[in-house]
C-alpha positions as CSV (number, residue, x, y, z in Angstrom):
1,M,0.0,0.0,0.0
2,D,1.6,3.3,-1.1
3,V,1.3,6.6,0.9
4,S,-1.8,7.9,-1.0
5,Q,-3.6,4.6,-0.5
6,A,-2.8,4.6,3.2
7,K,-4.1,8.1,3.4
8,I,-7.3,7.1,1.7
9,A,-7.8,4.2,4.0
10,K,-7.4,6.5,7.0
11,M,-9.8,9.1,5.5
12,K,-12.9,6.9,5.6
13,H,-15.4,9.7,5.2
14,I,-14.7,12.7,2.9
15,N,-17.3,15.3,1.7
16,L,-16.9,18.0,-1.0
17,S,-18.6,21.3,-0.5
18,F,-18.9,24.1,-3.2
19,S,-19.6,27.6,-2.0
20,A,-22.2,30.1,-3.2
21,C,-20.6,32.4,-5.8
22,G,-22.9,33.3,-8.7
23,F,-21.1,33.4,-12.1
24,L,-17.9,32.6,-10.4
25,G,-19.3,29.0,-10.5
26,I,-17.0,28.8,-13.6
27,Y,-14.1,28.5,-11.0
28,H,-16.0,25.5,-9.5
29,L,-16.3,23.9,-12.9
30,G,-12.5,24.3,-13.3
31,V,-12.1,22.5,-9.9
32,A,-14.5,19.7,-11.0
33,S,-12.6,19.3,-14.3
34,A,-9.3,18.8,-12.4
35,L,-10.9,16.3,-9.9
36,C,-12.2,14.3,-12.9
37,K,-8.9,14.3,-14.7
38,H,-6.4,14.0,-11.8
39,G,-8.4,12.9,-8.8
40,K,-10.4,9.8,-9.9
41,R,-9.3,7.8,-6.8
42,F,-10.1,10.8,-4.6
43,L,-13.6,11.1,-6.0
44,K,-14.2,7.4,-5.4
45,V,-13.9,8.0,-1.6
46,V,-16.1,11.1,-1.5
47,K,-19.2,10.1,0.4
48,A,-21.3,13.3,0.0
49,F,-21.4,16.4,-2.1
50,A,-22.8,19.7,-0.8
51,G,-23.3,23.2,-2.1
52,A,-25.2,26.5,-2.1
53,S,-26.4,28.4,-5.1
54,A,-24.0,28.0,-8.1
55,G,-22.0,25.6,-5.9
56,S,-25.0,23.3,-5.5
57,L,-25.3,23.2,-9.3
58,V,-21.6,22.1,-9.8
59,A,-21.9,19.6,-6.9
60,T,-24.9,18.0,-8.6
61,V,-23.2,17.8,-12.0
62,L,-20.0,16.3,-10.5
63,L,-22.1,13.7,-8.7
64,T,-24.7,12.8,-11.3
65,A,-23.2,13.7,-14.7
66,P,-19.4,14.3,-14.6
67,E,-19.2,13.7,-18.3
68,K,-21.3,16.9,-18.8
69,I,-18.9,19.3,-17.2
70,E,-17.7,20.6,-20.6
71,E,-21.3,21.2,-21.6
72,C,-21.8,23.2,-18.3
73,N,-18.8,25.4,-19.2
74,E,-20.3,26.2,-22.6
75,F,-23.7,26.9,-21.0
76,T,-22.1,29.3,-18.4
77,Y,-20.2,31.2,-21.1
78,K,-23.4,31.6,-23.1
79,F,-25.5,32.5,-20.1
80,A,-22.9,35.1,-19.0
81,A,-22.8,36.6,-22.5
82,E,-26.6,36.9,-22.5
83,I,-26.5,38.7,-19.1
84,R,-23.8,41.1,-20.3
85,K,-26.0,42.1,-23.3
86,Q,-28.9,43.1,-21.1
87,Y,-29.3,46.8,-20.3
88,V,-29.0,46.3,-16.5
89,G,-27.8,42.7,-16.4
90,A,-30.1,40.0,-14.9
91,I,-32.5,42.6,-13.4
92,T,-33.4,44.0,-16.8
93,P,-37.2,44.1,-17.0
94,G,-38.5,41.3,-19.2
95,Y,-35.4,39.1,-18.8
96,D,-36.3,35.8,-17.2
97,F,-33.2,34.7,-15.3
98,M,-34.8,31.7,-13.7
99,A,-36.4,30.3,-16.9
100,R,-32.9,30.5,-18.6
101,L,-31.3,28.7,-15.6
102,R,-34.0,26.0,-15.6
103,E,-33.4,25.4,-19.3
104,G,-29.7,24.7,-18.6
105,I,-30.4,22.4,-15.7
106,E,-33.1,20.5,-17.7
107,T,-30.6,19.9,-20.6
108,I,-27.7,18.8,-18.4
109,L,-29.3,16.6,-15.7
110,P,-29.8,12.9,-16.5
111,S,-33.2,11.4,-16.0
112,N,-32.1,9.4,-12.9
113,A,-30.2,12.4,-11.4
114,H,-32.5,12.4,-8.3
115,E,-31.8,8.7,-7.6
116,T,-28.0,9.2,-7.8
117,A,-28.3,12.4,-5.6
118,E,-30.5,10.7,-3.0
119,N,-28.8,11.1,0.5
120,R,-25.4,12.0,-1.2
121,L,-26.2,15.5,-2.3
122,H,-26.9,18.2,0.3
123,V,-28.4,21.5,-1.1
124,S,-28.5,24.6,1.0
125,I,-31.8,26.6,0.7
126,T,-33.4,29.4,2.8
127,N,-37.0,29.4,4.0
128,T,-38.6,32.8,3.3
129,K,-40.9,32.7,6.3
130,S,-38.6,31.5,9.0
131,R,-35.4,32.7,7.3
132,E,-33.9,29.4,8.5
133,N,-31.4,27.3,6.5
134,Y,-32.2,23.8,5.4
135,L,-29.9,21.2,3.8
136,I,-32.0,19.1,1.5
137,S,-30.8,15.6,0.7
138,H,-34.0,13.7,-0.2
139,F,-35.3,14.1,-3.7
140,S,-38.5,12.1,-4.7
141,S,-38.2,13.0,-8.4
142,R,-36.0,14.7,-10.9
143,E,-38.4,17.7,-10.8
144,D,-38.0,17.8,-7.0
145,L,-34.3,18.0,-7.4
146,I,-34.6,20.8,-10.1
147,K,-36.9,22.8,-7.8
148,V,-34.4,22.6,-4.9
149,L,-31.5,23.6,-7.1
150,L,-33.5,26.6,-8.5
151,A,-34.5,27.6,-4.9
152,S,-30.8,27.5,-3.9
153,S,-29.9,29.8,-6.8
154,F,-32.7,32.3,-6.4
155,I,-31.3,35.7,-5.2
156,P,-34.3,37.9,-4.4
157,L,-34.7,40.8,-6.8
158,Y,-31.7,39.8,-8.8
159,A,-33.3,36.6,-10.2
160,G,-36.9,37.8,-10.0
161,L,-39.6,38.7,-7.5
162,K,-41.3,35.3,-7.0
163,A,-39.5,32.9,-4.6
164,V,-39.4,29.2,-5.7
165,E,-42.2,27.0,-4.4
166,Y,-41.2,23.7,-3.0
167,K,-43.3,21.4,-0.8
168,G,-45.9,24.1,-0.3
169,E,-43.4,26.7,1.0
170,K,-41.4,29.5,-0.6
171,W,-37.6,29.3,-0.7
172,V,-34.6,31.4,-1.8
173,D,-30.9,31.3,-2.2
174,G,-29.1,29.0,0.3
175,G,-26.1,31.3,0.1
176,L,-28.0,33.9,2.2
177,T,-27.9,31.7,5.3
178,N,-25.3,29.0,4.7
179,G,-23.1,29.7,1.7
180,L,-20.7,26.8,2.3
181,P,-22.3,23.8,4.0
182,V,-20.0,21.7,6.2
183,L,-21.4,18.3,6.9
184,P,-21.4,16.8,10.4
185,M,-19.7,13.5,9.5
186,G,-16.1,13.2,8.5
187,R,-14.0,15.8,6.8
188,T,-15.6,18.4,4.4
189,V,-13.2,19.7,1.8
190,T,-14.3,23.3,1.1
191,I,-14.1,24.9,-2.3
192,S,-14.6,28.6,-3.1
193,P,-13.5,31.1,-5.8
194,F,-13.0,33.7,-2.9
195,S,-9.6,33.7,-1.2
196,G,-9.8,32.7,2.4
197,R,-9.4,29.9,4.9
198,L,-10.5,27.1,2.6
199,D,-9.1,23.9,1.2
200,I,-9.4,24.9,-2.5
201,C,-9.4,28.6,-3.3
202,P,-7.3,31.4,-4.8
203,E,-4.4,32.7,-2.8
204,D,-4.3,36.5,-2.6
205,K,-0.7,37.4,-1.9
206,G,0.7,40.4,0.1
207,H,-2.5,41.3,2.1
208,L,-3.1,41.8,5.7
209,D,-4.3,38.6,7.4
210,L,-7.8,39.9,8.0
211,Y,-10.8,37.6,7.5
212,I,-14.5,38.1,7.5
213,N,-17.1,35.3,7.8
214,I,-19.8,35.7,5.2
215,S,-22.5,33.1,5.5
216,N,-20.2,30.4,6.7
217,Q,-17.3,31.3,4.4
218,D,-14.1,32.6,6.0
219,I,-12.9,35.0,3.3
220,M,-10.0,37.4,3.2
221,L,-10.5,41.1,3.3
222,S,-8.8,42.0,0.0
223,V,-9.4,44.2,-3.1
224,A,-9.3,41.0,-5.3
225,N,-12.2,39.5,-3.2
226,L,-14.3,42.7,-3.6
227,V,-13.8,42.5,-7.4
228,R,-14.9,38.8,-7.3
229,I,-18.1,39.7,-5.4
230,N,-19.0,42.1,-8.2
231,Q,-18.1,39.5,-10.9
232,A,-20.3,36.9,-9.1
233,L,-23.4,39.0,-10.0
234,F,-22.2,40.9,-13.1
235,P,-20.2,38.4,-15.2
236,P,-16.9,39.5,-16.6
237,S,-15.8,38.9,-20.2
238,Q,-15.5,35.4,-21.6
239,R,-11.7,35.7,-21.6
240,R,-11.8,36.5,-17.8
241,L,-14.3,33.6,-17.2
242,K,-11.9,31.2,-19.0
243,T,-9.0,32.4,-16.7
244,L,-11.2,31.8,-13.7
245,H,-11.9,28.3,-14.9
246,Q,-8.1,27.7,-15.4
247,N,-7.5,29.1,-11.8
248,G,-10.0,26.6,-10.4
249,F,-8.3,23.7,-12.3
250,H,-4.9,24.9,-11.0
251,D,-5.9,25.3,-7.4
252,A,-7.6,21.9,-7.3
253,T,-4.5,20.3,-8.9
254,K,-2.4,21.9,-6.2
255,F,-4.7,20.5,-3.5
256,L,-4.5,17.0,-4.9
257,L,-0.6,17.2,-5.0
258,K,-0.5,18.6,-1.5
259,E,-2.7,15.8,-0.1
260,N,-1.0,13.0,-2.2
261,W,-4.1,12.3,-4.2
262,F,-2.8,13.5,-7.6
263,E,-2.9,11.0,-10.5
């Protein structure tokens, strides 16, 4: 048994959690690509996948349809280009952000996605009435799963005025109450396009070591992070999005090397 196998044997329970991040979800897709290419053994030992907002979408694809990651990249670039063309982005009157997102999810998710996701996928959503966070891991149908993913991605006003209905209640973005779910069992490997105290994330050099906790994400107080927050809602150019994708790939590769999981 080599070092990496011994490490895997010791790490009986690993989870992957992808943070809320809007259009910076392209970074998550870069991470997912690297894990599929250089971390196949690592993915085999991952017990559960979790996420909020855009992070929940990438977690779902990585678990239920990893072969569709390239298709997700293309959808993200097109979706971002569409938003950039709107007069005031996603909030432009007449533009239906949620309908466009649903279209993408419908195209990408396989018919049995809810079965694969059952008890292995944990999606963060926020109840509009109680303002409490819920992690949903039971999906009775594919439509059920789609509704939960749409709820997790619904930023009030930005994505529309009507919250997502699911099980007779109204729900909005999980990123508002728990933007980076950490599961109670085992080790949760945390992934975020914001620089901070996380397992896989960009490293902002030469800054004061000041952190702020935003919805369960410990992120660094840096100019670069302020720029990223803006880019999450107002997508940058395709060239910049492709760079973010490469950064995600690079940071995930670095993580696999550091933990002796790289193949």
